[in-house]
C-alpha positions in Angstrom: 47.5 39.0 -5.3 49.6 36.2 -4.8 49.1 32.7 -4.8 49.1 30.5 -1.8 50.3 26.6 -1.9 49.2 23.5 0.1 51.8 22.1 2.2 49.6 20.0 4.7 46.6 18.2 5.5 45.8 16.9 9.2 42.4 14.4 9.1 40.7 13.5 12.4 37.7 12.2 13.4 35.5 13.2 16.0 32.4 11.3 17.4 29.0 13.3 17.9 26.2 12.1 19.9 22.4 13.2 18.6 19.8 14.5 20.9 17.5 11.6 20.1 17.7 8.9 17.5 17.3 9.8 13.4 15.2 7.8 11.7 14.1 7.3 8.0 12.9 4.5 5.7 16.2 3.9 5.4 18.3 4.1 8.5 18.5 4.6 12.4 21.3 7.0 13.2 21.8 7.8 17.0 25.8 9.3 16.1 27.7 10.6 13.6 31.2 10.2 12.7 32.8 13.1 11.5 35.8 13.8 9.1 37.6 16.4 9.7 40.7 17.8 7.5 43.0 20.9 9.0 44.5 23.0 5.4 47.5 24.3 6.0 49.4 26.9 3.7 52.5 29.0 3.0 51.2 31.8 4.8 49.4 32.0 8.4 46.1 30.8 6.5 44.1 27.4 7.2 41.5 26.4 6.0 39.2 24.0 7.0 36.7 21.1 6.0 34.5 17.7 7.1 32.7 15.1 6.2 30.6 12.9 6.7 29.8 9.2 5.1 26.2 8.3 5.5 26.7 4.3 4.0 22.9 3.8 3.5 22.9 6.7 1.0 25.9 6.7 -0.7 27.7 3.6 -0.5 30.4 5.1 1.2 32.5 4.8 4.6 34.3 6.8 6.7 36.9 4.4 6.1 36.4 5.0 2.1 37.0 8.6 3.3 39.9 8.1 5.2 41.9 5.9 2.7 40.8 8.4 -0.6 42.3 11.1 1.8 45.6 9.6 2.6 46.0 7.8 -0.4 44.9 10.2 -3.1 44.0 13.7 -2.4 46.4 14.8 0.1 49.6 12.7 -2.4 47.8 14.5 -5.2 46.7 18.5 -3.1 50.0 19.0 -1.6 52.4 21.6 -3.1 49.3 23.0 -5.7 48.6 26.7 -5.7 45.7 27.7 -4.9 43.3 28.5 -7.5 40.0 28.5 -8.6 41.5 27.0 -12.1 43.3 24.8 -11.3 42.9 23.1 -7.8 39.7 22.3 -8.4 40.1 20.3 -11.8 43.1 18.2 -9.9 40.2 17.6 -6.5 38.1 16.1 -9.1 39.9 14.6 -11.6 41.1 12.4 -8.8 39.1 9.0 -8.3 37.6 9.2 -4.7 34.1 9.5 -3.1 32.4 13.0 -3.5 32.5 13.1 0.4 36.1 13.3 0.4 36.4 15.5 -2.6 33.6 17.9 -0.4 35.5 17.9 2.7 38.5 19.1 0.5 36.4 21.5 -1.4 35.5 23.0 1.7 38.1 23.6 2.8 39.8 25.4 -0.3 37.0 27.7 -0.3 37.1 28.5 3.1 40.6 29.1 2.6 40.2 31.5 -0.7 37.3 33.7 1.3 40.1 34.2 4.0 43.0 35.1 1.1 39.8 37.7 -0.3 39.6 39.6 3.5 36.0 37.8 3.2 32.9 35.3 4.5 32.7 32.0 2.6 29.1 33.6 1.0 30.6 37.2 0.2 33.0 35.7 -1.2 30.6 33.3 -3.3 28.2 36.3 -4.1 25.7 36.3 -1.3 24.4 40.0 -0.7 22.4 38.6 2.4 23.4 36.4 5.5 20.3 35.1 6.5 18.1 31.8 5.2 15.4 30.0 6.6 15.7 26.2 7.0 12.7 23.5 7.5 12.9 21.4 10.5 12.8 17.3 10.0 9.9 15.6 11.2 11.5 11.9 12.0 9.6 8.6 11.1 7.6 7.2 13.6 4.1 6.3 15.1 1.2 9.1 13.6 1.2 10.3 17.6 4.7 10.2 17.9 4.9 12.5 15.0 2.4 14.3 16.2 4.0 15.6 19.1 7.8 16.2 17.5 5.3 18.6 15.2 4.0 20.5 18.2 8.3 21.0 19.0 9.0 21.7 16.0 5.9 24.7 16.2 7.0 25.9 19.2 10.7 26.6 18.5 9.7 28.9 15.6 9.7 27.0 12.3 7.2 27.5 9.3 8.3 24.7 6.8 8.3 21.3 7.9 9.9 18.1 6.4 8.1 14.8 7.0 9.6 11.6 6.3 7.8 8.8 4.7 8.2 4.7 4.4 6.6 1.9 2.2 3.5 2.0 4.1 0.5 3.8 2.5 -2.1 3.4 4.5 0.2 4.0 7.6 1.9 7.6 6.3 -2.2 8.9 5.8 -2.4 8.5 9.7 0.7 10.4 10.0 0.0 13.1 7.7 -3.6 13.3 9.0 -2.2 13.4 12.6 0.3 15.9 11.7 -2.1 18.1 9.7 -4.4 18.5 13.0 -2.0 20.3 15.0 -0.3 22.6 11.1 -1.9 26.2 11.5 -2.6 27.5 7.3 0.5 28.7 7.0 2.8 25.9 8.2 4.5 24.2 4.8 4.9 20.7 4.3 8.0 18.6 2.5 7.8 15.0 2.1 10.1 12.6 1.5 10.1 8.5 1.6 13.2 8.5 1.3 12.6 6.3 -2.4 10.3 3.8 0.0 7.7 4.0 -3.0 6.5 3.1 -5.8 4.0 5.5 -8.4 0.6 3.4 -7.9 1.4 4.0 -3.7 2.4 7.3 -3.7 -0.6 8.6 -5.8 -3.5 6.4 -3.1 -1.5 7.9 -0.3 -1.7 12.0 -1.6 -5.1 11.0 -2.8 -6.2 9.9 0.8 -4.4 13.5 2.1 -4.7 17.3 2.0 -1.9 18.5 -0.7 -2.5 22.7 -0.6 0.1 23.1 1.9 2.9 20.2 0.2 5.6 22.5 -1.2 7.3 18.7 -2.7 7.3 15.3 -2.3 11.2 14.2 -1.8 12.8 11.0 -4.0 9.7 9.1 -3.9 10.7 6.2 -5.5 14.1 4.4 -6.1 16.9 6.8 -7.3 16.7 5.0 -11.0 13.5 5.2 -11.3 13.2 8.5 -13.1 10.6 7.6 -15.4 7.9 7.2 -12.2 9.0 10.2 -11.2 8.1 11.9 -14.9 4.7 10.5 -15.1 4.3 12.2 -11.2 5.5 15.4 -11.9 3.1 15.0 -15.3 0.1 14.5 -13.0 0.7 17.7 -11.0 -0.3 16.7 -7.8 2.7 18.2 -5.9 5.6 19.2 -7.2 8.6 16.3 -7.6 11.9 17.2 -6.1 14.9 14.6 -7.0 16.9 13.9 -3.8 18.9 10.1 -4.4 18.5 10.3 -7.9 21.0 13.4 -8.2 24.8 13.0 -7.3 26.7 14.1 -9.7 25.5 16.8 -13.0 25.4 14.7 -15.7 22.4 13.3 -13.3 21.1 16.7 -13.2 21.5 17.0 -17.0 20.1 13.6 -17.4 16.4 14.7 -14.8 16.2 18.4 -16.1 16.0 17.3 -20.0 13.6 14.2 -19.3 11.5 17.4 -17.7 11.9 14.6 -14.8 11.2 16.8 -11.9 10.1 20.2 -10.8 13.6 21.6 -8.0 16.7 19.2 -7.7 18.1 19.1 -4.1 21.6 19.7 -4.4 23.4 18.0 -1.4 27.8 19.1 -1.2 28.3 15.5 -0.1 26.5 13.9 -3.2 28.2 16.2 -5.7 31.9 16.4 -4.2 31.5 20.1 -2.7 30.5 23.4 -3.9 33.1 23.7 -6.9 30.4 21.3 -8.4 27.4 22.1 -6.4 27.7 25.4 -8.5 27.5 24.1 -11.5 24.1 22.1 -10.9 22.5 24.7 -9.9 23.7 26.9 -12.8 22.3 23.8 -15.1 19.4 24.5 -13.2 18.9 27.9 -13.7 19.2 27.7 -17.3 16.3 25.7 -17.4 14.4 27.9 -15.1 14.7 25.3 -11.9 14.6 26.2 -8.6 16.4 23.8 -5.7 16.8 22.6 -2.3 20.5 23.5 -0.8 20.4 19.5 1.3 22.4 17.7 3.7 22.8 14.6 5.6 22.9 14.3 9.0 26.9 15.8 9.4 28.8 17.8 11.5 28.8 21.7 11.3 31.3 22.7 9.0 29.7 21.4 6.0 26.5 22.6 6.8 28.0 26.1 7.6 29.6 25.6 3.6 26.0 24.4 2.1 24.8 27.6 4.0 27.1 29.5 2.8 26.4 28.3 -1.2 22.8 28.3 -1.0 22.7 32.3 0.2 25.1 33.1 -2.8 22.8 31.2 -5.0 19.2 32.9 -6.5 17.3 30.1 -7.7 18.2 27.8 -4.0 14.9 27.9 -2.8 13.8 25.9 0.0 16.9 24.6 2.5 16.9 21.8 4.3 19.8 22.7 7.5 18.3 21.2 10.5 20.7 19.0 11.5 22.7 21.1 13.7 19.4 21.2 16.3 19.8 17.2 16.1 23.3 17.1 17.5 23.9 16.9 21.3 27.2 19.2 20.9 30.1 20.5 19.3 31.6 23.5 19.4 30.9 25.0 17.0 27.4 25.4 16.6 26.9 28.9 18.1 28.4 29.9 14.1 24.8 29.3 12.9 23.4 32.2 15.0 20.2 30.2 14.9 17.2 32.3 16.3 13.5 30.0 15.9 13.5 28.8 12.3 16.6 31.3 10.3 19.9 30.5 10.2 22.2 34.4 10.4 25.7 33.9 9.3 28.3 36.5 10.1 30.5 37.8 7.8 33.5 36.8 10.0 36.3 35.3 7.4 35.4 32.5 5.2 33.7 29.5 7.5 33.8 32.4 10.8 35.0 29.7 12.8 38.2 29.6 13.4 38.5 30.8 16.6 35.8 28.2 17.9 38.5 25.9 16.7 41.6 27.2 18.0 39.7 28.0 21.6 38.3 23.6 21.7 42.3 22.3 19.8 40.0 20.2 17.7 43.3 19.3 16.6 45.6 19.6 19.3 48.9 19.8 19.7 49.5 22.0 16.4 
């Protein structure tokens, strides 16, 4: 099979309103700003990628991403041959932010799958096309979080991610309010976004029901690996690393230190599918499961995450609910959401070419 070469890369910024504010212990978001790339080749195939900076978590801004693309990545990759043995090595040797690399990485994998006449998840080796996602309940008062929980249950979600903060006594009230309206089969994932200390975390866990909790996600500061390890050793709830995990090296440390039960892989943190696959395979060597997670992102990068997740048999949890927060977007139909299940099609690549062309997201091209 002949190789494609990159002939041009376009950039466009898209603003997407949310249906309602998204609130965690770190930030409040009312609108997201996506950066979309379109990679042209010397064939009739094009690839689409996307990134969204989450400055409160990664420190990266959208201005950083655009500068990376314009000044580093595009000059580096123009006229490069697209094959997995060379193009991703060139990409990841560049000194650029992980979100910037992820944007390009997604578009490259979109192209590789199309060139192989496969959907992306099939190209990556998936044998299925559906995965269940949780739904996030934003940080708020106990009564409002209870009301949002009822809405989530009415939508058909069986797993909820509950955002928490540093106020452990208020967290206990929030969780009691949530549990009041749950059926026994509903599972919870708790996410304080680094807000707790070990002592307050244990106090909180002692004050709540824990038998329906799937995991405690990143309760402590990203660098506080020792507290993660101590909580894991207490064996109260499984411990999931999120902000502690960006790179393959981070994963190696967490796994070798036996500090966690699971890893949350996010394409925006690690630089895309190429690196995410390495982290998943490393976790598998340590017999650890993973979550495929997401920032509050647009649909292209979220679709890429879903395609990737289906190809890894140790990705046992998905947190890809961001499409439900978006007020409107031409690509939301690509998720084929049925209650809490994402159902990907077997259209080539990410499966969005016709939608992108119909919406003129890159006008005049």
